[in-house]
N, C-alpha and C positions, 0 to 999 in steps of 0.2 A: 573659535571655529567649531562647528558642530562635528562631533565624532561620527564617522560613517560606519554602520554596522555591516553593510553588504559590500562585497567585492565581486568583480567579474573575473572568472579564471577559466583557463582551458582545462578540461578534464578528458579522460578517455570516453566519456559519454556525450561530450559536446561542450560548447561554451555554457558556463553556468553562473548564475548569481548565487552566491553562498554567503551566509552570515559568518563572519570571521570570529564571532564570539562563541559559536559552537565549537570551532576548532580549539578554542582556549579551554574547553572543558575536557573531561576525561574520555567521553565517548560521544558518538553521534555521527550523522552523515557528514557534517562539516569537517570532523576529524579525518574521516576517510578521504574526502576530496582535497583538503588543504594540506594535510600532513602525510598521508599514505599514498597519494598519487592516484586515487580512484577507489570506487566502491568495491566490495568483496568480489574478486574476479571469479571465484568458484560459482557464487550465486548468479552473477551476471552471465557467466558462461552457460549455466543451466537454462536461464531465461531465453537466451538467444537460440539454444538448441530446440527448446519447446516451440517458440514462435516460428522458428525456421521450417517446421514441418506442418504448421497450421495451413488450412486451405485458403485459396484466394477469397478476398472479401471478408477475412476474419475480423471478429469483434473481440477486443481485449478490454477487461476491466482492471484498472489499477485502483484498488480500494484502500485508501490511506496512502496517498501519493507523495506526501511530504513536498520537497522542492523539485521532484521529477526525475531522479536518476533512472528509475525503472520506466517511467513514462517515455523518456527520451529513447531508451533502448528499445521499448516496444514499438514506438513510432518508426524508428529507423528500420527495424527488422520486418515490419509489415507494410511499409510504404509502397514497395515495388509490387506487392500483391493486392494493392487497393484496400488494405485493412485499415481499421480505425481503432482508436483507443479512447476510452472514457476514463478520466482520472478524477478521483474524488478526494478533496482535502478540506477539512472543516475549519482550520485555522486561517483566518483572513490573511494574515501577513505571509504565511507559508504558501497560501493559494496564489497570492500576488506574485511570489517568486516562481512558483510552478508555472503560471501562465507566461511570465517573462521568459523563463527558460525555454518553453515551447516556441515562443515567438522568435527569440534570438537565433534558434536553430532552424527556423523556417519550416516547421512542420504544420501542415494544414490538415492532417488527419487525426488531430487530437481535440477532444472536447474536455475542457477543464470545468469541473463542477465544485463550486463553493458549497459543500454539503458533507454531512456525515451520513454514513450508511447504517441502517439499523433494522429492527424487526418490523417497524411500521412507520409510515410517514408522520412527520410532526416537526418539533423544534427542540433544540437543545441549547443550554447556555454554555458559552465558552469562557473560561476564567481569564482574568487579566494576567498577561505575561509581559515582562520587561525584556525586550529583545536585545538590549544593550548589556545584559549580564551573562557571563559565561554559563551556558546551559545547553542541555540536549533538548532542543525545542520540540522535536517530533515525539518526545516521550510523554506528552500531556495525555492524561486519561480523563475522558469526558465523564461528567457527573460529579457533583460535590461530594467530597469524602472518599473518592475512589482512588486518589493518587497514592500509589504504593511505592513507586520508584522515585528516589531523589534525583532530580534532573538538573540541579544547580540552583534552584529557587523554588519557593512554595507558591503554587498558583493561588491568586487572590480571588476569593469569593466574598465580595463586599457590597453587592448590589449594583456594581458598575459593569457586570458582565455583558458581553455581546451575545446575541442570539443568532443561531445559524440553523438552516433547515436540516432536517433528517429525512432521508429518502429510503424507501425499501427498494432493493434492486428489482423486485418484481413489478413495482409501480412504474418503472420506466418503460415497460412494454417494448423491450428491444427485439428486433427481428431475429437475432441470433447472438449467442455468446460462445466463443471458442476457447477462452482461457481467462482465469481470474487470479489475480494476486491480492491477498488480503492481509493487511498489517495494520490493525486498528487499536492497538494498546488495550487489549482486554475486551473489546466488543466483537470478537470474532463469532461467537455463538449467536449474537443478535443479527449480525450480518447474514449468516447462513439461514436464520429463521425468516428473514425478509427476502430470501432468494429461493425459497423452496420450489416454486413453480418453475423458475428459470432453470434451476439445477436439474429437476426431473425431466424438463423438456429437452435441454441441450447437452446435459452431462459434460460440462467443460472440465478439463484438468484444473486443479486448484493448488496454488502455492500459498501456504497459510502459516502465519506465525502463531505459536501457542504459548509463548512465555508467560503471558498475563491472563490467560483464560484457564478455565477448569479443563485440563487435558482429557479427562474421561468424558465429560459432556461434549466436548468438541469432537473427539474421535467418534463417539456414538452417533452424533448427528451426521457425520460423513459416512459411516458404515450403513446407517439407515437408508441413505440415498444410493447405496450400491457402489461405494468407493473402496479401493485399497489405499492404505496409507503407507508412505515410505518416509523414513527418517533422513532428512537432509542434513540437519544439524541439531544441536541441543535446543534451538529456538524454533526451528521451522520443519514443517512437513510438506511433502508433495502428495496430493491426493489424486488418484487416477481412477476413472470408471473401470469396473471390473470387466466390462465387455465393450467391444467396439471402440476402443480408444486409439487415436493415432500416436499417442505418447507411450513409449516403452521405457520403463525405468530399469536401468542396469547398474549394478554395483552398490545400490542402497538397500539397507535392511528394511524389510517389511515390518510395520508395527504390529505386534501380536495383539489379538483381541483379549480384552479382560473378561473374566467370568462374571 
C-alpha cells in the first residue's frame, strides 16, 4: 500500500493539509503544526494585530507562503473588511497544499500564485525534492549551489528540474498594497528590488525574514525607502514607514543604523 505523505489536521489556523514527514524532521512548519499545536503564537499574534488595523479593502502579499499558515490568518483577519490576499509559493507541491488549505477553509479572498518573486520577471529552476523523506521542505533556496541550510536532504540538480515563473511585484500592477510578509529563503533583497515602485507608492509595513540574506544590504534597502526597522526575533524584522503609518510598534528594539 502506498504510504501517504499528507494528512489533514485541525490547527489553530484552520483545517490544514500537512506533510507528516516534515514533522519527523528537526524543524519546519510541519513540526509546529503536528507536534507543537500551532505556528509561533507570538508571530501570529503580531500578524493579527497588524492586519486588524488595516483599512477596508486592504491588499496583503504573502511572499513565500509555504502551505499557507500566514495566508489563512491573513484571509480570516481581512475577510470582513473585504480585503484580499495574494500568496506566492514556487514549489509546485507546496503550492498545491497551499491552494488546498485555502479551499478547505472556504476563503474566496485569496489568490494563490505558483511563482517566485524576484527582481524582474523571468523563470527559475526548481530542484527535485523527495517529499517522502523527513525534511524541512520550505527551506529550499532557489538557485543551483545556493543551498546553505541542511533541510534533511540535498536538493537534486540533475537536469530534471521543473521551471517556475518569477514575477516582480511591481509587474503585477496592483491597485494598492497595505501589508507584505516576505520569507523567501535568501531572496529577500531580490524581492525588494522588484517591488521598488510598489513600496515607494504605497509604503506598506513589511514583515521580513533576514536569516539567509545579507542583513546590511537588506536593512539598507529598507532604510533607503524611508522605513524604520524593528527587531522581532533573531530571524525576523518588522519594517514600518517612518511617516504616516497606521502600524505603531511598541516594545520592540529599533535596529540601529550602521555607519
